[in-house]
C-alpha positions, 0 to 999 in steps of 0.5 A: 500500500502506498503512503497516500493510501495509508493516510487516515482521517480520524474522527473528531476527538471527544472532549470527554476522552479519557473520562471513563464511565465505570458502569458502562464499561462493566456492561460491555466488554472492552476491546480495541475494535469496540473503541475504534467503532465507537469513535469512528476511527479507522486506521489502515492495518498491516501496511508498510507505511507508518502513517496510520500510526502517526495518525493514532498519535493524535489521540495522545495530543487530544485526550486529557489526563483524567485525574485533573478533570475531577477538579474541573480544570478545563484546559488540562494537560493531555497525555502527550503533554505529560509524557513530553515533560517526563522525557525532558525530566529524565534528561535532568538526571544528576551524575549520581543517576546518569552514571548508572543508567541508560538515560537515552533509554529512559527518555524513550521509555517516558515518551511511550509509557502511556501510549496505550491510553490513546485508545484506553483513555487515562484510567484512574483509581477512582474509575472503578476499573480493576488493575487486571482489567486496566492491564488487559486493555493496555496490553491489547492496545499495545499489541494492536499498535505494534503489530497491526499498525507497525508490524510490517513497517521497517520489518516490524523493528520499530514496533518491537522496540516500542513494545519492549520499552512499554513492557519494561516500564510495566514490569518495573524490574529494571533500574531504568524503569524504576527511574522513569516511574519516579519521574512520572510521579515528579511530573505529577507533583510539578503539575499539581503545584502549577494548577494550584498556582493558576487557581490562586490556591482556590483549587486544592490538589493536595491529595496527589502529594502521596506519590512523593512517599513512594518515590524510590531514588534519593535524588528524585525524593529530594526533588519531591521535597523541594516541590512540597516546600514550594507548595507550602510557600505558594499557599502561605503567600495566598494567606492559606495553610497547605494541608500536609499529605497525611491530611488527605486520603491516600489513593490506592 
């Protein structure tokens, strides 16, 4: 198939993309095919062109991170926004970390770790979707992307590489994946403070502070502590007291 024939036209992005209805999900088994049909998405499969994959990536640009939507943040970050800053943050690793890790691999892992959310959406702990079900949906999506869309492009090598990076992050067994998981949490904390600053501390997002407690590397823990102090100063300047993480119910 030629490049022109492989070009796809996506459906209009749903403004509620990534905000899931748990009851609806329970009534109907989730499949990649059902999402494609429901959203009128059509991507040419099993071609030697990467263009169908390029078009699928638009979904990452237009799907909002769902956690912020609960707080009525209208123009919240997209999944791509989140992954892009994560990739830059991996490049800020101090020598004590970069001397031990493959930072280039970490950077690439950061920009693919949430790729499945292009079709799955951003499932959060409050959505009522079991972890096993979330994993099933994301695994099937990555298989679809890396096999159906990229399996015949460049001998399938690029798809295999993306699939391996994503799986490494999911398995969380390597030092690189541990670092990227820490960076995932730091990016969340930075965004939390930025949204609170924009709202002049009218929007209390402190419930997300708990992620600081599960960061593994000492260097990234130090960044998290700086962010928490920055938040306290922000709230103090607004004439308010920032509640500590212990004052919020910890997310699962």
